[in-house]
Structure formats: C-alpha cells, structure tokens
C-alpha atoms as an extended CHARMM CRD file, in Angstrom:
* protein
*
       249  EXT
         1         1  UNK       CA             90.1900000000      129.1860000000      125.2000000000  PROA      1               0.0000000000
         2         2  UNK       CA             93.4100000000      127.2050000000      125.7530000000  PROA      2               0.0000000000
         3         3  UNK       CA             91.6450000000      124.0450000000      124.5620000000  PROA      3               0.0000000000
         4         4  UNK       CA             90.4800000000      125.8120000000      121.3980000000  PROA      4               0.0000000000
         5         5  UNK       CA             93.8700000000      127.2750000000      120.5440000000  PROA      5               0.0000000000
         6         6  UNK       CA             95.3060000000      124.1380000000      118.8630000000  PROA      6               0.0000000000
         7         7  UNK       CA             92.2650000000      123.8890000000      116.6130000000  PROA      7               0.0000000000
         8         8  UNK       CA             92.5100000000      127.5830000000      115.6570000000  PROA      8               0.0000000000
         9         9  UNK       CA             96.1800000000      127.1950000000      114.8320000000  PROA      9               0.0000000000
        10        10  UNK       CA             95.4090000000      124.1030000000      112.7770000000  PROA      10              0.0000000000
        11        11  UNK       CA             92.7820000000      125.9590000000      110.7230000000  PROA      11              0.0000000000
        12        12  UNK       CA             95.1370000000      128.8910000000      110.1060000000  PROA      12              0.0000000000
        13        13  UNK       CA             97.8280000000      126.4910000000      108.8940000000  PROA      13              0.0000000000
        14        14  UNK       CA             95.3680000000      124.7380000000      106.5990000000  PROA      14              0.0000000000
        15        15  UNK       CA             94.3590000000      128.0470000000      105.0320000000  PROA      15              0.0000000000
        16        16  UNK       CA             98.0150000000      128.8740000000      104.4140000000  PROA      16              0.0000000000
        17        17  UNK       CA             98.6350000000      125.4580000000      102.8410000000  PROA      17              0.0000000000
        18        18  UNK       CA             95.5420000000      125.7710000000      100.6500000000  PROA      18              0.0000000000
        19        19  UNK       CA             96.7380000000      129.1360000000       99.3370000000  PROA      19              0.0000000000
        20        20  UNK       CA            100.1610000000      127.6810000000       98.5120000000  PROA      20              0.0000000000
        21        21  UNK       CA             98.5560000000      124.6680000000       96.8330000000  PROA      21              0.0000000000
        22        22  UNK       CA             96.3300000000      126.8350000000       94.6550000000  PROA      22              0.0000000000
        23        23  UNK       CA             99.2450000000      128.9980000000       93.5230000000  PROA      23              0.0000000000
        24        24  UNK       CA            101.3200000000      125.9180000000       92.6560000000  PROA      24              0.0000000000
        25        25  UNK       CA             98.6230000000      124.2030000000       90.5980000000  PROA      25              0.0000000000
        26        26  UNK       CA             97.5080000000      127.3450000000       88.7670000000  PROA      26              0.0000000000
        27        27  UNK       CA            101.0090000000      128.2260000000       87.5760000000  PROA      27              0.0000000000
        28        28  UNK       CA            100.9710000000      125.6250000000       84.7550000000  PROA      28              0.0000000000
        29        29  UNK       CA             97.6640000000      127.0040000000       83.4160000000  PROA      29              0.0000000000
        30        30  UNK       CA             98.7030000000      129.0060000000       80.3280000000  PROA      30              0.0000000000
        31        31  UNK       CA             97.5660000000      132.5690000000       79.8020000000  PROA      31              0.0000000000
        32        32  UNK       CA             95.6930000000      131.6270000000       76.6280000000  PROA      32              0.0000000000
        33        33  UNK       CA             93.0180000000      129.9610000000       78.7360000000  PROA      33              0.0000000000
        34        34  UNK       CA             89.8620000000      132.0220000000       78.9800000000  PROA      34              0.0000000000
        35        35  UNK       CA             88.1840000000      132.1720000000       82.3700000000  PROA      35              0.0000000000
        36        36  UNK       CA             84.4610000000      131.5560000000       82.0290000000  PROA      36              0.0000000000
        37        37  UNK       CA             82.0010000000      133.4280000000       84.1950000000  PROA      37              0.0000000000
        38        38  UNK       CA             79.0020000000      131.2770000000       83.2990000000  PROA      38              0.0000000000
        39        39  UNK       CA             78.3140000000      127.7510000000       84.5230000000  PROA      39              0.0000000000
        40        40  UNK       CA             76.5770000000      126.3730000000       81.4340000000  PROA      40              0.0000000000
        41        41  UNK       CA             79.1050000000      123.5540000000       81.2210000000  PROA      41              0.0000000000
        42        42  UNK       CA             78.2020000000      122.3780000000       84.7160000000  PROA      42              0.0000000000
        43        43  UNK       CA             74.4500000000      122.5870000000       84.2290000000  PROA      43              0.0000000000
        44        44  UNK       CA             74.5160000000      120.6750000000       80.9290000000  PROA      44              0.0000000000
        45        45  UNK       CA             76.8680000000      117.8620000000       81.9130000000  PROA      45              0.0000000000
        46        46  UNK       CA             77.2030000000      115.2350000000       84.5930000000  PROA      46              0.0000000000
        47        47  UNK       CA             80.9720000000      114.8930000000       84.9680000000  PROA      47              0.0000000000
        48        48  UNK       CA             80.9890000000      112.0810000000       87.5300000000  PROA      48              0.0000000000
        49        49  UNK       CA             82.8070000000      109.6160000000       85.2720000000  PROA      49              0.0000000000
        50        50  UNK       CA             85.7040000000      112.0240000000       84.7200000000  PROA      50              0.0000000000
        51        51  UNK       CA             86.9580000000      111.1860000000       88.2180000000  PROA      51              0.0000000000
        52        52  UNK       CA             86.2430000000      107.4460000000       87.9910000000  PROA      52              0.0000000000
        53        53  UNK       CA             87.6960000000      106.1440000000       84.7450000000  PROA      53              0.0000000000
        54        54  UNK       CA             91.4580000000      106.1330000000       85.3670000000  PROA      54              0.0000000000
        55        55  UNK       CA             92.9220000000      102.7470000000       86.2720000000  PROA      55              0.0000000000
        56        56  UNK       CA             93.8750000000      102.7470000000       89.9300000000  PROA      56              0.0000000000
        57        57  UNK       CA             97.4450000000      101.7140000000       89.1460000000  PROA      57              0.0000000000
        58        58  UNK       CA             97.8080000000      105.0580000000       87.3460000000  PROA      58              0.0000000000
        59        59  UNK       CA             96.5580000000      107.1020000000       90.3150000000  PROA      59              0.0000000000
        60        60  UNK       CA             99.7060000000      108.0220000000       92.2370000000  PROA      60              0.0000000000
        61        61  UNK       CA            100.0260000000      109.8350000000       95.5400000000  PROA      61              0.0000000000
        62        62  UNK       CA            102.1600000000      110.6700000000       98.5490000000  PROA      62              0.0000000000
        63        63  UNK       CA            101.5810000000      111.8610000000      102.1070000000  PROA      63              0.0000000000
        64        64  UNK       CA            104.0220000000      113.5920000000      104.4230000000  PROA      64              0.0000000000
        65        65  UNK       CA            107.4420000000      115.1860000000      104.0560000000  PROA      65              0.0000000000
        66        66  UNK       CA            109.0470000000      111.7840000000      103.4210000000  PROA      66              0.0000000000
        67        67  UNK       CA            106.7870000000      111.0960000000      100.3780000000  PROA      67              0.0000000000
        68        68  UNK       CA            105.1680000000      107.9930000000      101.8890000000  PROA      68              0.0000000000
        69        69  UNK       CA            103.0280000000      106.3940000000       99.2040000000  PROA      69              0.0000000000
        70        70  UNK       CA             99.2660000000      106.7260000000       99.5550000000  PROA      70              0.0000000000
        71        71  UNK       CA             96.6620000000      104.9840000000       97.4210000000  PROA      71              0.0000000000
        72        72  UNK       CA             93.4280000000      106.8590000000       96.7240000000  PROA      72              0.0000000000
        73        73  UNK       CA             90.4020000000      105.2150000000       95.1310000000  PROA      73              0.0000000000
        74        74  UNK       CA             87.1950000000      107.0510000000       94.2200000000  PROA      74              0.0000000000
        75        75  UNK       CA             84.5350000000      104.3290000000       94.2870000000  PROA      75              0.0000000000
        76        76  UNK       CA             81.4670000000      106.4720000000       93.6790000000  PROA      76              0.0000000000
        77        77  UNK       CA             81.0510000000      110.0540000000       92.4530000000  PROA      77              0.0000000000
        78        78  UNK       CA             77.5780000000      111.5670000000       92.1910000000  PROA      78              0.0000000000
        79        79  UNK       CA             76.5040000000      114.9780000000       90.9910000000  PROA      79              0.0000000000
        80        80  UNK       CA             74.5520000000      116.8700000000       93.6330000000  PROA      80              0.0000000000
        81        81  UNK       CA             70.8290000000      117.1370000000       92.9050000000  PROA      81              0.0000000000
        82        82  UNK       CA             70.6780000000      120.6280000000       94.3640000000  PROA      82              0.0000000000
        83        83  UNK       CA             73.9730000000      122.2500000000       93.2580000000  PROA      83              0.0000000000
        84        84  UNK       CA             75.4270000000      121.6280000000       89.7950000000  PROA      84              0.0000000000
        85        85  UNK       CA             78.9590000000      122.5960000000       90.9010000000  PROA      85              0.0000000000
        86        86  UNK       CA             79.1490000000      119.9870000000       93.6850000000  PROA      86              0.0000000000
        87        87  UNK       CA             79.9410000000      116.2660000000       93.3830000000  PROA      87              0.0000000000
        88        88  UNK       CA             79.5630000000      113.8550000000       96.3080000000  PROA      88              0.0000000000
        89        89  UNK       CA             82.4270000000      111.3790000000       96.6320000000  PROA      89              0.0000000000
        90        90  UNK       CA             82.8100000000      108.0320000000       98.3670000000  PROA      90              0.0000000000
        91        91  UNK       CA             86.1450000000      106.2910000000       98.3170000000  PROA      91              0.0000000000
        92        92  UNK       CA             88.9820000000      104.6580000000      100.2160000000  PROA      92              0.0000000000
        93        93  UNK       CA             92.5760000000      105.4750000000      101.0540000000  PROA      93              0.0000000000
        94        94  UNK       CA             95.4130000000      103.0970000000      101.8390000000  PROA      94              0.0000000000
        95        95  UNK       CA             98.7670000000      103.8270000000      103.4800000000  PROA      95              0.0000000000
        96        96  UNK       CA            100.8960000000      100.7280000000      103.9780000000  PROA      96              0.0000000000
        97        97  UNK       CA             98.1920000000       98.2130000000      105.0120000000  PROA      97              0.0000000000
        98        98  UNK       CA             95.8750000000      100.7120000000      106.6480000000  PROA      98              0.0000000000
        99        99  UNK       CA             92.6620000000      101.1210000000      104.6040000000  PROA      99              0.0000000000
       100       100  UNK       CA             90.1200000000      103.8110000000      105.4830000000  PROA      100             0.0000000000
       101       101  UNK       CA             86.8060000000      104.8230000000      103.9360000000  PROA      101             0.0000000000
       102       102  UNK       CA             86.1550000000      108.4860000000      103.2460000000  PROA      102             0.0000000000
       103       103  UNK       CA             83.1960000000      110.5920000000      102.1630000000  PROA      103             0.0000000000
       104       104  UNK       CA             83.0690000000      114.1930000000      101.0500000000  PROA      104             0.0000000000
       105       105  UNK       CA             82.6680000000      116.4780000000       98.0940000000  PROA      105             0.0000000000
       106       106  UNK       CA             84.3190000000      118.1890000000       95.1540000000  PROA      106             0.0000000000
       107       107  UNK       CA             83.2760000000      121.7860000000       94.4880000000  PROA      107             0.0000000000
       108       108  UNK       CA             84.0670000000      123.2750000000       91.0690000000  PROA      108             0.0000000000
       109       109  UNK       CA             84.8780000000      126.9470000000       91.6180000000  PROA      109             0.0000000000
       110       110  UNK       CA             86.2730000000      128.0690000000       88.2690000000  PROA      110             0.0000000000
       111       111  UNK       CA             86.2600000000      126.9930000000       84.6170000000  PROA      111             0.0000000000
       112       112  UNK       CA             88.8480000000      127.8650000000       81.9750000000  PROA      112             0.0000000000
       113       113  UNK       CA             88.4190000000      127.2860000000       78.2240000000  PROA      113             0.0000000000
       114       114  UNK       CA             91.3750000000      126.5930000000       75.9590000000  PROA      114             0.0000000000
       115       115  UNK       CA             91.6250000000      129.0790000000       73.1080000000  PROA      115             0.0000000000
       116       116  UNK       CA             93.2540000000      126.6850000000       70.6140000000  PROA      116             0.0000000000
       117       117  UNK       CA             91.4370000000      123.3370000000       70.5390000000  PROA      117             0.0000000000
       118       118  UNK       CA             91.2540000000      120.7350000000       67.7440000000  PROA      118             0.0000000000
       119       119  UNK       CA             88.4040000000      121.2590000000       65.2860000000  PROA      119             0.0000000000
       120       120  UNK       CA             85.0790000000      120.1270000000       66.6840000000  PROA      120             0.0000000000
       121       121  UNK       CA             86.3260000000      119.9800000000       70.2810000000  PROA      121             0.0000000000
       122       122  UNK       CA             86.1220000000      122.4180000000       73.1800000000  PROA      122             0.0000000000
       123       123  UNK       CA             88.7180000000      121.8570000000       75.8990000000  PROA      123             0.0000000000
       124       124  UNK       CA             88.2840000000      123.0170000000       79.4800000000  PROA      124             0.0000000000
       125       125  UNK       CA             90.1980000000      123.1070000000       82.7550000000  PROA      125             0.0000000000
       126       126  UNK       CA             88.1310000000      122.8590000000       85.9330000000  PROA      126             0.0000000000
       127       127  UNK       CA             89.5150000000      123.9920000000       89.2580000000  PROA      127             0.0000000000
       128       128  UNK       CA             87.9870000000      123.7040000000       92.6830000000  PROA      128             0.0000000000
       129       129  UNK       CA             88.1810000000      122.5840000000       96.2840000000  PROA      129             0.0000000000
       130       130  UNK       CA             87.7350000000      119.2010000000       97.9250000000  PROA      130             0.0000000000
       131       131  UNK       CA             87.1810000000      117.8500000000      101.4280000000  PROA      131             0.0000000000
       132       132  UNK       CA             87.0110000000      114.1420000000      102.2390000000  PROA      132             0.0000000000
       133       133  UNK       CA             86.5360000000      112.8500000000      105.7970000000  PROA      133             0.0000000000
       134       134  UNK       CA             87.7330000000      109.3810000000      106.7680000000  PROA      134             0.0000000000
       135       135  UNK       CA             85.7840000000      107.2950000000      109.2730000000  PROA      135             0.0000000000
       136       136  UNK       CA             86.5470000000      108.6790000000      112.7580000000  PROA      136             0.0000000000
       137       137  UNK       CA             86.1820000000      105.2090000000      114.2610000000  PROA      137             0.0000000000
       138       138  UNK       CA             89.1890000000      103.9030000000      112.3490000000  PROA      138             0.0000000000
       139       139  UNK       CA             92.7900000000      104.2260000000      113.5610000000  PROA      139             0.0000000000
       140       140  UNK       CA             95.0700000000      106.7680000000      111.8610000000  PROA      140             0.0000000000
       141       141  UNK       CA             92.1110000000      108.5510000000      110.2450000000  PROA      141             0.0000000000
       142       142  UNK       CA             91.6950000000      112.1860000000      109.2800000000  PROA      142             0.0000000000
       143       143  UNK       CA             90.4340000000      114.7010000000      106.7200000000  PROA      143             0.0000000000
       144       144  UNK       CA             91.7580000000      115.4420000000      103.2310000000  PROA      144             0.0000000000
       145       145  UNK       CA             91.4280000000      119.0910000000      102.1720000000  PROA      145             0.0000000000
       146       146  UNK       CA             92.8030000000      121.0010000000       99.2140000000  PROA      146             0.0000000000
       147       147  UNK       CA             92.5460000000      122.1780000000       95.6430000000  PROA      147             0.0000000000
       148       148  UNK       CA             92.1310000000      120.1940000000       92.4140000000  PROA      148             0.0000000000
       149       149  UNK       CA             92.6350000000      120.6780000000       88.6750000000  PROA      149             0.0000000000
       150       150  UNK       CA             90.7760000000      118.5090000000       86.1420000000  PROA      150             0.0000000000
       151       151  UNK       CA             90.9420000000      118.6680000000       82.3340000000  PROA      151             0.0000000000
       152       152  UNK       CA             88.0330000000      117.6920000000       80.0720000000  PROA      152             0.0000000000
       153       153  UNK       CA             86.8640000000      118.2400000000       76.5120000000  PROA      153             0.0000000000
       154       154  UNK       CA             83.4360000000      118.3680000000       74.8820000000  PROA      154             0.0000000000
       155       155  UNK       CA             83.0590000000      116.7860000000       71.4290000000  PROA      155             0.0000000000
       156       156  UNK       CA             81.0080000000      117.9770000000       68.4670000000  PROA      156             0.0000000000
       157       157  UNK       CA             78.0420000000      115.9310000000       69.6910000000  PROA      157             0.0000000000
       158       158  UNK       CA             78.1150000000      117.7800000000       73.0070000000  PROA      158             0.0000000000
       159       159  UNK       CA             79.4370000000      114.8890000000       75.0940000000  PROA      159             0.0000000000
       160       160  UNK       CA             82.0070000000      115.5660000000       77.8390000000  PROA      160             0.0000000000
       161       161  UNK       CA             85.1540000000      113.4130000000       78.0530000000  PROA      161             0.0000000000
       162       162  UNK       CA             88.2300000000      113.0170000000       80.2400000000  PROA      162             0.0000000000
       163       163  UNK       CA             90.9350000000      114.9780000000       78.3980000000  PROA      163             0.0000000000
       164       164  UNK       CA             93.6520000000      112.4930000000       77.4390000000  PROA      164             0.0000000000
       165       165  UNK       CA             94.4650000000      114.1510000000       74.1090000000  PROA      165             0.0000000000
       166       166  UNK       CA             98.0190000000      114.8890000000       75.2570000000  PROA      166             0.0000000000
       167       167  UNK       CA             98.5850000000      111.6020000000       77.0650000000  PROA      167             0.0000000000
       168       168  UNK       CA            101.6200000000      110.8160000000       74.8950000000  PROA      168             0.0000000000
       169       169  UNK       CA            103.4530000000      113.8450000000       76.2960000000  PROA      169             0.0000000000
       170       170  UNK       CA            105.9860000000      113.1050000000       79.0400000000  PROA      170             0.0000000000
       171       171  UNK       CA            104.5460000000      115.7370000000       81.3720000000  PROA      171             0.0000000000
       172       172  UNK       CA            100.9150000000      114.6650000000       80.9120000000  PROA      172             0.0000000000
       173       173  UNK       CA             98.7850000000      114.5910000000       84.0490000000  PROA      173             0.0000000000
       174       174  UNK       CA             95.1380000000      114.9940000000       84.9670000000  PROA      174             0.0000000000
       175       175  UNK       CA             92.9020000000      115.0360000000       88.0470000000  PROA      175             0.0000000000
       176       176  UNK       CA             95.5720000000      116.6330000000       90.2100000000  PROA      176             0.0000000000
       177       177  UNK       CA             94.6640000000      116.8750000000       93.9090000000  PROA      177             0.0000000000
       178       178  UNK       CA             96.9740000000      118.8540000000       96.1440000000  PROA      178             0.0000000000
       179       179  UNK       CA             96.4500000000      119.7930000000       99.7630000000  PROA      179             0.0000000000
       180       180  UNK       CA             96.8270000000      118.3970000000      103.2320000000  PROA      180             0.0000000000
       181       181  UNK       CA             95.6440000000      115.6470000000      105.5480000000  PROA      181             0.0000000000
       182       182  UNK       CA             94.5980000000      116.4350000000      109.1230000000  PROA      182             0.0000000000
       183       183  UNK       CA             94.7730000000      113.7040000000      111.7400000000  PROA      183             0.0000000000
       184       184  UNK       CA             91.7120000000      113.5340000000      114.0320000000  PROA      184             0.0000000000
       185       185  UNK       CA             93.6860000000      112.4910000000      117.1040000000  PROA      185             0.0000000000
       186       186  UNK       CA             96.9160000000      114.4550000000      117.1310000000  PROA      186             0.0000000000
       187       187  UNK       CA             95.9220000000      117.5770000000      115.2040000000  PROA      187             0.0000000000
       188       188  UNK       CA             98.7200000000      116.6160000000      112.8240000000  PROA      188             0.0000000000
       189       189  UNK       CA             98.8680000000      118.2390000000      109.3710000000  PROA      189             0.0000000000
       190       190  UNK       CA            100.6830000000      116.5030000000      106.5220000000  PROA      190             0.0000000000
       191       191  UNK       CA            100.9710000000      117.4790000000      102.8870000000  PROA      191             0.0000000000
       192       192  UNK       CA             99.0780000000      115.0060000000      100.6980000000  PROA      192             0.0000000000
       193       193  UNK       CA             98.9590000000      115.0950000000       96.8870000000  PROA      193             0.0000000000
       194       194  UNK       CA             97.7520000000      112.6290000000       94.2820000000  PROA      194             0.0000000000
       195       195  UNK       CA             96.7570000000      112.5070000000       90.6370000000  PROA      195             0.0000000000
       196       196  UNK       CA             96.6250000000      110.6100000000       87.3700000000  PROA      196             0.0000000000
       197       197  UNK       CA            100.0200000000      109.6290000000       85.8890000000  PROA      197             0.0000000000
       198       198  UNK       CA            101.9790000000      112.3530000000       87.7320000000  PROA      198             0.0000000000
       199       199  UNK       CA            101.7950000000      114.0420000000       91.1530000000  PROA      199             0.0000000000
       200       200  UNK       CA            101.7650000000      117.8060000000       91.5860000000  PROA      200             0.0000000000
       201       201  UNK       CA            104.4980000000      118.9560000000       93.9400000000  PROA      201             0.0000000000
       202       202  UNK       CA            106.3070000000      115.6060000000       93.8640000000  PROA      202             0.0000000000
       203       203  UNK       CA            109.6320000000      117.4520000000       93.9990000000  PROA      203             0.0000000000
       204       204  UNK       CA            112.4070000000      115.1140000000       95.1130000000  PROA      204             0.0000000000
       205       205  UNK       CA            110.2170000000      112.0360000000       94.7400000000  PROA      205             0.0000000000
       206       206  UNK       CA            109.8190000000      111.9180000000       90.9390000000  PROA      206             0.0000000000
       207       207  UNK       CA            112.9350000000      111.1020000000       88.9300000000  PROA      207             0.0000000000
       208       208  UNK       CA            111.0610000000      110.1120000000       85.7820000000  PROA      208             0.0000000000
       209       209  UNK       CA            111.3430000000      111.8190000000       82.4040000000  PROA      209             0.0000000000
       210       210  UNK       CA            108.9390000000      109.9970000000       80.0900000000  PROA      210             0.0000000000
       211       211  UNK       CA            106.8610000000      108.7100000000       83.0120000000  PROA      211             0.0000000000
       212       212  UNK       CA            106.6130000000      109.0570000000       86.7710000000  PROA      212             0.0000000000
       213       213  UNK       CA            109.2760000000      107.0510000000       88.5850000000  PROA      213             0.0000000000
       214       214  UNK       CA            110.3500000000      107.4210000000       92.2240000000  PROA      214             0.0000000000
       215       215  UNK       CA            113.9350000000      107.8900000000       93.2870000000  PROA      215             0.0000000000
       216       216  UNK       CA            115.4160000000      104.7380000000       94.8160000000  PROA      216             0.0000000000
       217       217  UNK       CA            115.9220000000      106.4390000000       98.1860000000  PROA      217             0.0000000000
       218       218  UNK       CA            112.1340000000      106.5210000000       98.6400000000  PROA      218             0.0000000000
       219       219  UNK       CA            111.5850000000      102.8300000000       97.8320000000  PROA      219             0.0000000000
       220       220  UNK       CA            111.0880000000      101.9910000000      101.5150000000  PROA      220             0.0000000000
       221       221  UNK       CA            108.3270000000      104.6010000000      101.7550000000  PROA      221             0.0000000000
       222       222  UNK       CA            105.8560000000      102.3580000000       99.9630000000  PROA      222             0.0000000000
       223       223  UNK       CA            107.3500000000      102.6640000000       96.4690000000  PROA      223             0.0000000000
       224       224  UNK       CA            109.3660000000       99.4160000000       96.3830000000  PROA      224             0.0000000000
       225       225  UNK       CA            106.6400000000       97.4420000000       94.6050000000  PROA      225             0.0000000000
       226       226  UNK       CA            106.1910000000      100.2280000000       92.0440000000  PROA      226             0.0000000000
       227       227  UNK       CA            109.9200000000      100.0720000000       91.2690000000  PROA      227             0.0000000000
       228       228  UNK       CA            109.8720000000       96.2670000000       90.9790000000  PROA      228             0.0000000000
       229       229  UNK       CA            106.8450000000       96.3970000000       88.6470000000  PROA      229             0.0000000000
       230       230  UNK       CA            109.0840000000       98.0540000000       86.0360000000  PROA      230             0.0000000000
       231       231  UNK       CA            111.3770000000       95.0110000000       86.0170000000  PROA      231             0.0000000000
       232       232  UNK       CA            111.2330000000       91.9210000000       83.8370000000  PROA      232             0.0000000000
       233       233  UNK       CA            110.9070000000       88.3610000000       85.0900000000  PROA      233             0.0000000000
       234       234  UNK       CA            108.9570000000       86.6670000000       87.8590000000  PROA      234             0.0000000000
       235       235  UNK       CA            109.6000000000       89.3930000000       90.4230000000  PROA      235             0.0000000000
       236       236  UNK       CA            108.3780000000       92.0570000000       88.0350000000  PROA      236             0.0000000000
       237       237  UNK       CA            105.2880000000       90.0340000000       87.1290000000  PROA      237             0.0000000000
       238       238  UNK       CA            104.3610000000       89.5970000000       90.7810000000  PROA      238             0.0000000000
       239       239  UNK       CA            104.8360000000       93.2990000000       91.4190000000  PROA      239             0.0000000000
       240       240  UNK       CA            102.6320000000       94.1910000000       88.4320000000  PROA      240             0.0000000000
       241       241  UNK       CA             99.8460000000       92.0220000000       89.8600000000  PROA      241             0.0000000000
       242       242  UNK       CA            100.1230000000       93.8570000000       93.1740000000  PROA      242             0.0000000000
       243       243  UNK       CA             99.9250000000       97.2330000000       91.4170000000  PROA      243             0.0000000000
       244       244  UNK       CA             96.5840000000       96.3380000000       89.8040000000  PROA      244             0.0000000000
       245       245  UNK       CA             95.1730000000       94.5140000000       92.8420000000  PROA      245             0.0000000000
       246       246  UNK       CA             91.7540000000       95.8400000000       93.8440000000  PROA      246             0.0000000000
       247       247  UNK       CA             92.7200000000       96.5320000000       97.4470000000  PROA      247             0.0000000000
       248       248  UNK       CA             89.5690000000       98.5740000000       98.1310000000  PROA      248             0.0000000000
       249       249  UNK       CA             87.2140000000       95.5760000000       97.7160000000  PROA      249             0.0000000000
C-alpha cells in the first residue's frame, strides 16, 4: 500500500488540475454558443488536418512554474476507424535540446455552435480531453494530459476548416491545450500548456498586446531566440531561421 500511495496522490492531483484547466478554458466561451447534443459533425467530417496545418513557429508552449519553453509538433493525426470522436496522434516534444516522441489520442467530448456566424458558414467550438505518452525509454520522458479547445467552421459546400476568421484580432488563438505533464521517473507533475498564436494560462509570461511576446525575465527559459527573432539585422535573421527549423525531423 505504501508503494501505491505516491501514484494515488499523483492521480488525485491530476484530476484536480484537469478540473481547473477545464474551468479556465471554458470561461472565454460566450453564452451565445449553443451546446450540441448530437455528433453529426463528427460523423460527417474527418478533422485531422485541423490540428496539423499551423506552422510550427506559431505553436507556442510552456512547461513548469518558471514557464520553460516547450515545442510541440503533431506529425500525424488520424481519425479512429471505430470511434468518430477519437483522433490518434503521433508527434514530438522538445525542451531545450531534449526531443521525445509521443503517441496518444484526442477525444472530443462536447461541441458548441456559434449563434451568429457569417452567411453560408457554421462555426463550432470543440472541447475534449487528450493524453499523449512519451517514449519511456528516453530520458526526462512523461505523459501529457489535459483539456483542449479547437475552433472550426463548415462552409456552404459542407467542408470543415480551421477557424482563422478572427486571426487579425489581438487575442486570437486556436487549438489550445492546457493540462499537466507527469514524469515517469520522479512522479513529478508540471503544468504544461500550448496552442496556436497564444497560450492559455500564460499569465506572467505573455507581455504582448497585438501578438504573443514573452517578458524579458523569461528569456533564459528557452525564449531568448523568440525574442531575438523579432529584431532586425543578422542576429534577427539567424533567430528567425531557428524558429522555423524543422527540429522534429
């Protein structure tokens, strides 16, 4: 029983974190969104590309209380052949120079429909849970668990798209993943969030108004190159190349 106690405590903590994450991400969802009880959207559409199309340089993330930068890359997303609400995911994470493969799934648990959409379009917000397990044989590996929010729209022809209709807005974000990372070895739990263009729960990290931009005090937590990429000249050009480097290949 004593040997099991740390694992039980870890699971309790994860449940508490997941509840907090869900509350935080659902707050921005306006009341005019209609919750849908049917899953017609999921049966009709394969949404795999929704989680694959954003340029990796625009996928931003942090891990831990000190907002250490983490890179997340979804390499392959496949709709389950047996459950239309589940998508299998293969990808890689990188913290500093440590790269780890992970595999897992996204599970869509709820769908909201926007009441006021442009003519000919139907806009939706998908929410759900995710769990991605890194390779246990690698050092500093663990499991990502949490809650996600993804926005899509369906056009007049019935085709589903990544919802970037409000991309010009300063607070625009999509594919927001918020949860925790559990270390295999030390039973260590760290908050870990990432998303497109902004990061949910970034708090003290994000000083940007028009766009995401980290405070200078976090530059040494993996954000130095991001800061330099905003500069002009040779140093800025080199930093920009690093931001778009395909580190997962």
